[in-house]
N, C-alpha and C positions, 0 to 999 in steps of 0.2 A: 809198585807205587809207594809203598812204605820206604823202600830203599832210596827213592828219589826225594821224598819229603824229609828223610832223616837229616841230611846236611842242613836243610833250612831250619828244622826244629832245633838242631844243635846250635846254629848261629843265633836264632831268636832267644834261645835259652841262656846265652852267655850273660853273665852278671857284671854290671858296671855300676859302681857307686851304690851297691845294695839293691839294685833293680835290674831285671833282665832287659835285654834289648826290646823284647815284646812290650813290656810295661812302658818303656820310654817311647816306643812308637805309638802306643795307644794314647798315652798322655799328650804327646805332640799332636796327634790327630785331633784330639778333643780341643786342645788350645787353638789350633788353626780353624776348626769348624765352629768354635764358640761364637765368634762375631756373626757368622752366617746364620747359625741357629737362632741367635738373639734377634737378628734382623727379621728372620722369618716369623718368630713368635710375635714380634712387635707389629709386623704387617697383619697377621691374623687378628691381633687385638684391635688395631686401628680400623681395619676394613670389615671386620665381622662383628666382634663383640660391641664395639662402640656404636655401630649402626643399629644393632639390636636394642641397645639401651635408649637410643634416640626415639624409638617407636613406642616406648612405654609411657604411661600417663604421668608417673611420678618423676620428679627431677633428682631425687637423691642418688639414684644409680648413675645419672649423668655426672653428678658432682664427684662421685667416687672414681668413676672411670677417667674423668679429666685429671683428677689428682694423681692417679696411677700412671697416666700416660707419660709424664716426664721421667720418673725414676725407673720405669719398666725396662727399658733397653739396657740401662746400666745394671739393673738387678739380674737380668737374664745373662748378661756377659759375666758378671761375678759368679753366678751359679755354674756357668760353663767352665770357667777357670778352676773353680773349686772341685768340680767333678773330675777334671783332669788330674788334680793333685791327689785325689783319693787313690789312684792307681800307683802312686809312687811312695816308696818308703824312704822318708827323708830323715836326716839326723835329728835327734830329739830337739836340739836348740832351734834348728831351722824350721822344724815342724811346728813348734810352739809359736815362733814369730809369724809363720805363715797363717796359722789359725787366728792369731790376734789381729793380723791385718784384715783377713776375710771377715771376722766378726765386727771389726771397726767399720768396714765398708757396708756390711749389712745394716748395722745400727744407724749409720748416717743416712743410708737410703730410706730406711723406715722413717727416720725423722723428717727427711725431705718430703716423703709422702704425707705425713701427718701435717706438716706446715701447709702444703698445697691443699690438703683436705680442709683444714681450718679456714684458709682463704676462700675456698669455694663455698663452704657452708655460710660464711659471713656474707659473701657477695650475693648468694642466692636467697637466704632466708632472713638474716639479721639486718643487712643494710637497707632493704626496702622498708622495714618497720621503722628504722631510725629516721629515714628520710621523710616518712609520712607523719612522724610525730611533730608537734609544735615546739617541743623542747629542743633548744640548741645544744644543751650540755651533752646529750648522747652523741650528737654529730661530732663534737670535739673529742669525746672520750673514746669513741670506737677505734680510730686509728692508733691511739696510744695503747689501748688494751690489746689490739692486734699485734703491735710490735712487742709488747711484753709477753704475749703468748708464744710468739716465735722464739724469743730469747729463752723462755722456760723449756720449750721442746728441745732446742739445740743443746742447751745446758744439761738437761736430763740425759740426753743421748750420749753426750760426751762423758758424763759421770759413769753411766752404765758401761761404756766401752773401757774406761780406765779401770773400773772395778773388775770387769771380766778378764782384763789383762793382768790382774794380780797386784795392782797398785793399791796402797792404803788410802782409800778415798777420804776417810775420816780425818786422817792427818793432813791430807792435801787441802780439804775444805777448811780445817783450822788454820793452816798457813795462809790460805786465800783470805780468810776472815781477818787475820792480823794485818796482812798486806792491804786488804780493802780498807781497814780502819786508818792505816797510815796514808793511803791514797786519798781517803775522804778528808783527812786533816789537811793534806796538801792541796786538795781541790775544793776547798770550802766555798769558794765563789761559785763553782759549778753546782755544788749541792744547794747553795742558797738560791740559785736560779731555778733549780728543779723544784724546790719547795715553793718558790714563788709561782711556778707554773701550776702546781696543785692548788695553790690558794686562788689563783684566777679561775680555775675550773670549778672550785667549790663555792667561792663567794660570788662569782659571775658579776664583777663590776661592769663588764661590757661583753658584747657578743661579736661574732664575726660580722664584718661590714658596718659596725657602729663607728661613728665619728667621735674621737676622743682627743683630749689634750693631756699630755703627760710629759714631764721633764723638758718643757719648752717645745715639744713637737705637737702639731695639730694635723690629724689625718684619720683615714679609715682603716680599721683593723682588717688585714688580709689573711693572716695566719697566726694561730696560737699554738706554740710548741711547748715542749717540756722545759727547754732552756731559754728560749727567747720568743718574742712576739714581733711580727712584722707589721708596720704601718705604711700605708701609702699616703704621703703628705699631699697637701693641696697643690703643690708644685708638680706632683706626679712622681716624685722620687720615693723609693722604698727604703725605710729606716728599720733596722733591726735593733730592738731594745731588749736588754737582759730582763728576765722576769723578776729579778730581785728589785728592780727599780719600781715595779708596780706595788710591791709590798711595803716599800718605804717612802713612796711619794704619793701625793694626792692625784687622783685621776678624775678628770672632768669628762663625763659622758654627755656630749652634746646631743646625741641622738635621742636621749631620754627626756629632753626638755619638752614640756607640753606645748609651748609656743615660744616664738622668738621675740624677746622684748627689744623695742627700739626706742631710744630716748633722743629727742630733738630739743635743742635750745635755740629758739628763734629770737633774734634781737631786732627790735624796731627802733627807728630814730626817735629822739626826744620830742620832736614836734608832732608826734602821734597824739591825736585827741582821744578822750575816753570813748567816744562813739566809735572811732576807728578801732580801738582796742577790742571793744565788744564785737565789732564786725569781724575782726581777725579770729577771735575765739569761735564765732559761729561758723566761719569758713572751714576751720580745722575740724569741727564736729561733723560738718556736712561731708568733707572729704573722707573721713573715716567711715561714715555711714554708707557712702557710695561704693566703698571697697569692702563691704561686709563679707563677700565671698572669700576674701583672703585675710581680712583683718577682723579680730574678735571685737565684740560689742564693747567690752570694757576698755576705756581709755582714761588717761589722767591728763587733765588740761587745766592750766591756771596761769594767771598773770603772776610770774614768780618773783619779780623784783626790779629795783632800780639799780642798774649797774653804771659803771663809769661812763660808758658811751652809748648804752642801749637800755631800752625797756624790754625786759626779757619775758618770753612766754615759754613755759615748759610743756612739752607735748610728748606723752608716752603712749605708745600703742603696741599691740601684740599681734604678730603675724601667725596665722594658723599653722599647725604642724604639717598639714597636707599641701600648703601653698609653697610656691617657689620664692625663696627669700629675696634674692637679688632683684627679680622682676617686680616684686611687690614694693620693695623700697624705692625702686626707680619710678614706679607709677605714682606713689605717694609724694615723692619729692617734686616730680614734674607738676602734679596738680597743685601743690602748695605754691610753687614759683609762678605758675600761670595765673592763679586766682588772686594771689597777693598783688601781682602787677596790675591786673584788671581793676582791683579795688584801690589802687593808688597807695598801697601800703609799702613803705620804704624800709628795706633792710638796712640796718646801721652797720657801720664799720668803725674801727677805732679812730676817734677824732680828738683833737685838742684845741681849745680856744685860748689864744694869748692876748691879753690886754696890755696895751702900751700906754704908760702914763706920760703926759707931756713934761718935757724937761723945763724946769724953772730957770728963768734968765735973770 
């Protein structure tokens, strides 16, 4: 038996590129089986471990398992390839490069897991608290802080990978800092918009869904970002406004008005008698009182003056914040028109009287 196995052992023991044929075969088998083993491990994870965590009362294990589910298959595959490389004796330079690549992949996979874990914890624990609060600032800050957290995790993972690979991270960061300063100078408008975004979030001149007027636009706030804010105008169009505009321009928040002021200038004809003028004032007071559910009690009403073609009445009333503004104005205007017509009160229009003198003969 030994005589039969001797040729095979001699063949497997032959050395090619510092490794025996046996080592090459074992490494090749591991490389080929790695995807199969990784799939098998992933199947056990998805069908056994994950179902076990779903039966527990706490949700933290579900968050961890869900976060691990994405990177797991790639992690098992990298582990399999790394296991195959252990059997091979590679040239020092190739071995170093291979280790750096594997370390880089491990670090990025761990960062991916941490990002998914952070998203899961925010979705499971922090977001419900934020949505239940009455403060809108945390609703706007949470997505921004989430993005910043992701950038920090990926940035730290990249720095760790470069440091482990032998790069001078301190010098690299110094170079990045100088380049970042130059970039900041070149992109000062972008930086101004970002600072404007922080100003909006800190000062809170408006909130999501508020109706505002700024730089000639009138609309509802649909999104507040770090660089720009989106308004949906009354025409239904979406306008993107750089945040720097909010820092340097007046912003009128229409949604914060306690009530809507409406000013009417009603002109009656010059043949209106004093009694008819008193009657007109009384009619306007009665109309306001009859619409008390939509119009506030305070009104401003007076005979305001003698104009070129009219006797003017100034009528100022305030629509309640909870009322529908267009329908209230419509109801008030119709009531004024109907009752003035019934009282024979004539609205004036611009007129001019021309006197013709007789021509002397």
